[in-house]
ZADO-1210 file (C-alpha; in nm, 4 decimals, padded with zeros to 6 digits):
<atoms>
<atom x="09.5682" y="-11.2950" z="12.3164" code="MET" pos="1"/>
<atom x="09.6557" y="-10.9486" z="12.3407" code="SER" pos="2"/>
<atom x="09.5881" y="-10.7339" z="12.6739" code="ASN" pos="3"/>
<atom x="09.6537" y="-10.4133" z="12.4816" code="LYS" pos="4"/>
<atom x="09.3452" y="-10.1439" z="12.4321" code="ILE" pos="5"/>
<atom x="09.3139" y="-09.9652" z="12.0990" code="ASP" pos="6"/>
<atom x="09.2706" y="-09.6187" z="12.2284" code="HIS" pos="7"/>
<atom x="09.1590" y="-09.5307" z="11.8598" code="GLN" pos="8"/>
<atom x="08.8335" y="-09.7036" z="11.9289" code="LEU" pos="9"/>
<atom x="08.7510" y="-09.4318" z="12.1885" code="PHE" pos="10"/>
<atom x="08.8204" y="-09.1844" z="11.9158" code="SER" pos="11"/>
<atom x="08.6488" y="-09.3330" z="11.6244" code="ALA" pos="12"/>
<atom x="08.3831" y="-09.0442" z="11.6579" code="HIS" pos="13"/>
<atom x="08.6315" y="-08.7493" z="11.6662" code="GLU" pos="14"/>
<atom x="08.8667" y="-08.9247" z="11.3635" code="HIS" pos="15"/>
<atom x="08.4987" y="-08.9385" z="11.1457" code="ALA" pos="16"/>
<atom x="08.4808" y="-08.5910" z="11.1606" code="LEU" pos="17"/>
<atom x="08.8317" y="-08.5384" z="11.0042" code="GLU" pos="18"/>
<atom x="08.8987" y="-08.4448" z="10.6580" code="HIS" pos="19"/>
<atom x="08.5414" y="-08.2897" z="10.5817" code="GLN" pos="20"/>
<atom x="08.5613" y="-07.9794" z="10.4019" code="ALA" pos="21"/>
<atom x="08.6097" y="-07.6644" z="10.6652" code="CYS" pos="22"/>
<atom x="08.2696" y="-07.4654" z="10.6258" code="PRO" pos="23"/>
<atom x="08.4150" y="-07.1218" z="10.6811" code="LYS" pos="24"/>
<atom x="08.6512" y="-07.2120" z="10.3652" code="CYS" pos="25"/>
<atom x="08.3702" y="-07.3634" z="10.1434" code="GLN" pos="26"/>
<atom x="08.2145" y="-07.0091" z="10.1944" code="ALA" pos="27"/>
<atom x="08.5215" y="-06.8562" z="10.0507" code="GLN" pos="28"/>
<atom x="08.6238" y="-07.0783" z="09.8079" code="GLY" pos="29"/>
<atom x="08.8960" y="-07.2512" z="09.9760" code="LEU" pos="30"/>
<atom x="08.9380" y="-07.6156" z="09.9696" code="ALA" pos="31"/>
<atom x="09.0389" y="-07.6526" z="10.3272" code="GLY" pos="32"/>
<atom x="08.9910" y="-08.0067" z="10.5102" code="GLU" pos="33"/>
<atom x="08.8724" y="-08.0362" z="10.9002" code="LEU" pos="34"/>
<atom x="09.2057" y="-08.2075" z="11.0917" code="SER" pos="35"/>
<atom x="09.2168" y="-08.3436" z="11.4800" code="LEU" pos="36"/>
<atom x="09.3776" y="-08.0596" z="11.6802" code="ARG" pos="37"/>
<atom x="09.4785" y="-08.0900" z="12.0750" code="HIS" pos="38"/>
<atom x="09.5129" y="-07.7487" z="12.2886" code="GLY" pos="39"/>
<atom x="09.5211" y="-07.6466" z="12.6404" code="LYS" pos="40"/>
<atom x="09.1046" y="-07.6765" z="12.6345" code="HIS" pos="41"/>
<atom x="09.0885" y="-08.0138" z="12.4837" code="GLY" pos="42"/>
<atom x="09.0571" y="-08.1635" z="12.1260" code="PRO" pos="43"/>
<atom x="08.9219" y="-07.9744" z="11.8388" code="PHE" pos="44"/>
<atom x="08.8649" y="-07.9888" z="11.4970" code="LEU" pos="45"/>
<atom x="09.0612" y="-07.6639" z="11.3027" code="GLY" pos="46"/>
<atom x="09.1259" y="-07.6182" z="10.9213" code="CYS" pos="47"/>
<atom x="09.4112" y="-07.7184" z="10.7913" code="THR" pos="48"/>
<atom x="09.4792" y="-07.4103" z="10.6316" code="LEU" pos="49"/>
<atom x="09.5761" y="-07.2394" z="10.9502" code="TYR" pos="50"/>
<atom x="09.6452" y="-06.9549" z="11.0013" code="PRO" pos="51"/>
<atom x="09.5100" y="-06.8197" z="10.6427" code="GLN" pos="52"/>
<atom x="09.1483" y="-06.9821" z="10.8020" code="CYS" pos="53"/>
<atom x="09.1110" y="-06.9554" z="11.1507" code="ASP" pos="54"/>
<atom x="08.7506" y="-07.1815" z="11.1697" code="TYR" pos="55"/>
<atom x="08.7876" y="-07.4052" z="11.4857" code="ILE" pos="56"/>
<atom x="08.4798" y="-07.6307" z="11.6309" code="LYS" pos="57"/>
<atom x="08.5268" y="-07.7809" z="12.0266" code="PRO" pos="58"/>
<atom x="08.4712" y="-08.1826" z="12.0517" code="LEU" pos="59"/>
<atom x="08.3962" y="-08.1554" z="12.3866" code="HIS" pos="60"/>
<atom x="08.1289" y="-07.9045" z="12.5120" code="GLN" pos="61"/>
<atom x="08.1282" y="-07.8321" z="12.8312" code="ASN" pos="62"/>
<atom x="07.7599" y="-07.6841" z="12.8550" code="ASP" pos="63"/>
<atom x="07.5852" y="-07.9444" z="13.0632" code="GLY" pos="64"/>
<atom x="07.4285" y="-08.2723" z="12.9759" code="HIS" pos="65"/>
<atom x="07.0973" y="-08.3381" z="13.1142" code="ILE" pos="66"/>
<atom x="07.0420" y="-08.5508" z="13.3739" code="VAL" pos="67"/>
<atom x="06.6372" y="-08.5028" z="13.3712" code="LYS" pos="68"/>
<atom x="06.3442" y="-08.3488" z="13.2115" code="GLU" pos="69"/>
<atom x="06.1547" y="-08.1238" z="13.4588" code="LEU" pos="70"/>
<atom x="05.8519" y="-08.1005" z="13.2707" code="GLY" pos="71"/>
<atom x="05.8081" y="-07.7060" z="13.3328" code="VAL" pos="72"/>
<atom x="05.8388" y="-07.4664" z="13.0920" code="PRO" pos="73"/>
<atom x="06.0812" y="-07.2236" z="13.0360" code="CYS" pos="74"/>
<atom x="06.0059" y="-06.8451" z="13.1834" code="PRO" pos="75"/>
<atom x="06.1715" y="-06.7161" z="12.8649" code="GLU" pos="76"/>
<atom x="06.0869" y="-06.8940" z="12.5679" code="CYS" pos="77"/>
<atom x="05.8094" y="-07.1660" z="12.6767" code="GLY" pos="78"/>
<atom x="06.0370" y="-07.4513" z="12.6182" code="HIS" pos="79"/>
<atom x="06.0783" y="-07.7512" z="12.8705" code="GLU" pos="80"/>
<atom x="06.3471" y="-07.7193" z="13.1726" code="LEU" pos="81"/>
<atom x="06.5758" y="-07.9553" z="13.2362" code="VAL" pos="82"/>
<atom x="06.8170" y="-08.0106" z="13.5272" code="LEU" pos="83"/>
<atom x="07.1856" y="-08.0396" z="13.3634" code="ARG" pos="84"/>
<atom x="07.5575" y="-08.1809" z="13.4945" code="GLN" pos="85"/>
<atom x="07.7802" y="-07.8708" z="13.4133" code="GLY" pos="86"/>
<atom x="08.1375" y="-07.8202" z="13.5458" code="ARG" pos="87"/>
<atom x="08.0408" y="-07.6246" z="13.8274" code="TYR" pos="88"/>
<atom x="07.7766" y="-07.9089" z="13.9526" code="GLY" pos="89"/>
<atom x="07.4050" y="-07.9249" z="13.8809" code="MET" pos="90"/>
<atom x="07.1473" y="-07.6640" z="13.7596" code="PHE" pos="91"/>
<atom x="06.8449" y="-07.5883" z="13.5840" code="VAL" pos="92"/>
<atom x="06.8690" y="-07.4388" z="13.2040" code="GLY" pos="93"/>
<atom x="06.6146" y="-07.4303" z="12.9191" code="CYS" pos="94"/>
<atom x="06.6132" y="-07.7846" z="12.6891" code="SER" pos="95"/>
<atom x="06.6364" y="-07.5288" z="12.3852" code="HIS" pos="96"/>
<atom x="07.0060" y="-07.3843" z="12.4686" code="TYR" pos="97"/>
<atom x="07.1616" y="-07.2468" z="12.2967" code="PRO" pos="98"/>
<atom x="06.8785" y="-07.0731" z="12.1548" code="GLU" pos="99"/>
<atom x="06.7298" y="-06.9929" z="12.4917" code="CYS" pos="100"/>
<atom x="07.0239" y="-06.9466" z="12.8201" code="HIS" pos="101"/>
<atom x="06.8026" y="-06.9252" z="13.1028" code="HIS" pos="102"/>
<atom x="06.9557" y="-07.0860" z="13.3440" code="ILE" pos="103"/>
<atom x="06.8343" y="-07.1213" z="13.7365" code="GLU" pos="104"/>
<atom x="07.0113" y="-07.2264" z="14.0699" code="SER" pos="105"/>
<atom x="06.8841" y="-07.5227" z="14.1918" code="ILE" pos="106"/>
<atom x="06.9621" y="-07.3990" z="14.5490" code="ASP" pos="107"/>
<atom x="06.6204" y="-07.2563" z="14.6757" code="ALA" pos="108"/>
<atom x="06.6545" y="-06.8698" z="14.7100" code="PRO" pos="109"/>
<atom x="06.6604" y="-06.7764" z="15.1039" code="ALA" pos="110"/>
<atom x="06.3060" y="-06.5880" z="15.2103" code="GLU" pos="111"/>
<atom x="06.4115" y="-06.2507" z="15.3192" code="PRO" pos="112"/>
<atom x="06.3823" y="-06.2323" z="15.6928" code="SER" pos="113"/>
<atom x="06.4421" y="-05.8886" z="15.9275" code="GLU" pos="114"/>
<atom x="06.8170" y="-05.9936" z="15.9587" code="ASP" pos="115"/>
<atom x="06.7973" y="-06.1151" z="15.5681" code="ASN" pos="116"/>
<atom x="06.6679" y="-05.8026" z="15.4378" code="VAL" pos="117"/>
<atom x="06.7304" y="-05.8538" z="15.0151" code="ALA" pos="118"/>
<atom x="07.0073" y="-05.5974" z="14.8853" code="ILE" pos="119"/>
<atom x="06.9753" y="-05.4576" z="14.5911" code="ALA" pos="120"/>
<atom x="07.2388" y="-05.4739" z="14.3398" code="CYS" pos="121"/>
<atom x="07.4997" y="-05.1678" z="14.3324" code="PRO" pos="122"/>
<atom x="07.5880" y="-05.2254" z="13.9337" code="GLU" pos="123"/>
<atom x="07.2520" y="-05.3133" z="13.7950" code="CYS" pos="124"/>
<atom x="07.0301" y="-05.1329" z="14.0175" code="HIS" pos="125"/>
<atom x="06.7867" y="-05.3775" z="13.8656" code="GLN" pos="126"/>
<atom x="06.8754" y="-05.7463" z="14.0612" code="GLY" pos="127"/>
<atom x="06.9452" y="-05.8338" z="14.4061" code="GLN" pos="128"/>
<atom x="07.2396" y="-06.0010" z="14.5388" code="LEU" pos="129"/>
<atom x="07.1867" y="-06.3647" z="14.6714" code="THR" pos="130"/>
<atom x="07.4281" y="-06.6091" z="14.8222" code="GLU" pos="131"/>
<atom x="07.5846" y="-06.8942" z="14.5908" code="ARG" pos="132"/>
<atom x="07.8687" y="-07.1340" z="14.6771" code="LYS" pos="133"/>
<atom x="08.1614" y="-07.1476" z="14.4465" code="SER" pos="134"/>
<atom x="08.2580" y="-07.5334" z="14.2936" code="ARG" pos="135"/>
<atom x="08.5201" y="-07.5337" z="14.5927" code="PHE" pos="136"/>
<atom x="08.2296" y="-07.4700" z="14.8458" code="GLY" pos="137"/>
<atom x="08.2905" y="-07.0826" z="14.9812" code="LYS" pos="138"/>
<atom x="08.0230" y="-06.8909" z="15.0088" code="LEU" pos="139"/>
<atom x="08.0047" y="-06.5406" z="14.7734" code="PHE" pos="140"/>
<atom x="07.7538" y="-06.3086" z="14.7064" code="TYR" pos="141"/>
<atom x="07.5920" y="-06.2131" z="14.3476" code="ALA" pos="142"/>
<atom x="07.3476" y="-06.0502" z="14.1616" code="CYS" pos="143"/>
<atom x="07.0819" y="-06.2979" z="14.0694" code="ASP" pos="144"/>
<atom x="07.0721" y="-06.1424" z="13.6975" code="ARG" pos="145"/>
<atom x="07.3853" y="-06.3342" z="13.6412" code="TYR" pos="146"/>
<atom x="07.4936" y="-06.3447" z="13.3344" code="PRO" pos="147"/>
<atom x="07.3770" y="-06.0495" z="13.2356" code="LYS" pos="148"/>
<atom x="07.5284" y="-05.8961" z="13.5489" code="CYS" pos="149"/>
<atom x="07.8398" y="-06.0216" z="13.6739" code="LYS" pos="150"/>
<atom x="07.8182" y="-05.8053" z="14.0502" code="PHE" pos="151"/>
<atom x="07.9987" y="-06.0519" z="14.3126" code="ALA" pos="152"/>
<atom x="08.1499" y="-06.0243" z="14.6377" code="VAL" pos="153"/>
<atom x="08.3398" y="-06.2590" z="14.8758" code="ASN" pos="154"/>
<atom x="08.2100" y="-06.0917" z="15.2338" code="GLN" pos="155"/>
<atom x="07.8857" y="-06.0830" z="15.3908" code="PRO" pos="156"/>
<atom x="07.6994" y="-05.7513" z="15.1696" code="PRO" pos="157"/>
<atom x="07.5564" y="-05.5165" z="15.4166" code="VAL" pos="158"/>
<atom x="07.3143" y="-05.2325" z="15.3325" code="SER" pos="159"/>
<atom x="07.4904" y="-04.8787" z="15.3853" code="GLY" pos="160"/>
<atom x="07.7149" y="-04.6153" z="15.1451" code="GLU" pos="161"/>
<atom x="08.0370" y="-04.5899" z="15.1657" code="CYS" pos="162"/>
<atom x="08.1841" y="-04.2777" z="15.3757" code="GLN" pos="163"/>
<atom x="08.4984" y="-04.1680" z="15.1666" code="VAL" pos="164"/>
<atom x="08.3191" y="-04.2716" z="14.8263" code="CYS" pos="165"/>
<atom x="07.9649" y="-04.3003" z="14.8638" code="GLY" pos="166"/>
<atom x="07.9415" y="-04.6542" z="14.7178" code="PHE" pos="167"/>
<atom x="07.6181" y="-04.7970" z="14.7919" code="PRO" pos="168"/>
<atom x="07.7192" y="-05.1176" z="14.9355" code="LEU" pos="169"/>
<atom x="07.9433" y="-05.2374" z="15.2457" code="LEU" pos="170"/>
<atom x="08.0574" y="-05.5893" z="15.3537" code="VAL" pos="171"/>
<atom x="08.1289" y="-05.7243" z="15.6728" code="GLU" pos="172"/>
<atom x="08.4946" y="-05.7609" z="15.7199" code="LYS" pos="173"/>
<atom x="08.6306" y="-05.9968" z="15.9909" code="HIS" pos="174"/>
<atom x="08.9891" y="-05.8843" z="16.1181" code="SER" pos="175"/>
<atom x="09.2253" y="-05.8747" z="16.4480" code="ALA" pos="176"/>
<atom x="09.0144" y="-05.5864" z="16.5735" code="LYS" pos="177"/>
<atom x="08.6922" y="-05.7599" z="16.5380" code="GLY" pos="178"/>
<atom x="08.3684" y="-05.7381" z="16.2689" code="GLN" pos="179"/>
<atom x="08.3999" y="-05.3533" z="16.0871" code="GLN" pos="180"/>
<atom x="08.2289" y="-05.2366" z="15.7675" code="LEU" pos="181"/>
<atom x="08.4316" y="-05.1750" z="15.4658" code="GLN" pos="182"/>
<atom x="08.3370" y="-05.0390" z="15.1394" code="CYS" pos="183"/>
<atom x="08.2187" y="-05.2809" z="14.8720" code="ALA" pos="184"/>
<atom x="08.3875" y="-05.1371" z="14.5818" code="ALA" pos="185"/>
<atom x="08.7488" y="-05.2720" z="14.4217" code="ARG" pos="186"/>
<atom x="08.9207" y="-04.9123" z="14.4268" code="ARG" pos="187"/>
<atom x="08.8235" y="-04.8133" z="14.7537" code="CYS" pos="188"/>
<atom x="08.7700" y="-05.0476" z="15.0061" code="GLN" pos="189"/>
<atom x="08.8095" y="-04.8120" z="15.2667" code="ALA" pos="190"/>
<atom x="08.7074" y="-04.9025" z="15.6581" code="ILE" pos="191"/>
<atom x="08.4261" y="-04.7032" z="15.7856" code="GLN" pos="192"/>
<atom x="08.4288" y="-04.5756" z="16.1392" code="SER" pos="193"/>
</atoms>
């Protein structure tokens, strides 16, 4: 009895997709077929007429597989919200993805207290900065309107205006001189006096 594993059994689904007509070529009246290719982001199906046809289809989407249905309607489209496991951890998203891109963090937002006052996003002026964790466990502060607004800072934000450039946000910087306030604008980063 052989102890060798036939690794083609694990990729039978991908091989079944090969040799299908390329949808982009079909629309243009060409005879391209899909074949299995491997790139830096994993396996994908690409047209055999490349570079004349640049059609590609990723085989492994990392949009987050559904862990649990939550029975709560999506605030944007009304479909059900689901708990998903993505490459950056667990999150709540709409079951009607990719038509609806609504996502929520599973971390409960902190209630603003006297020392934890909500700070408006200086970039979009519509969202508020909230504390988040990276996939490596480091804290950062980002606009709660993500992905529509991608503003983020690594140090704790403080309400205030830069004395040099007038940017409407400062951050706490810890150095050998103690805690200082610094301009949150990447181009400025002036230490405040």
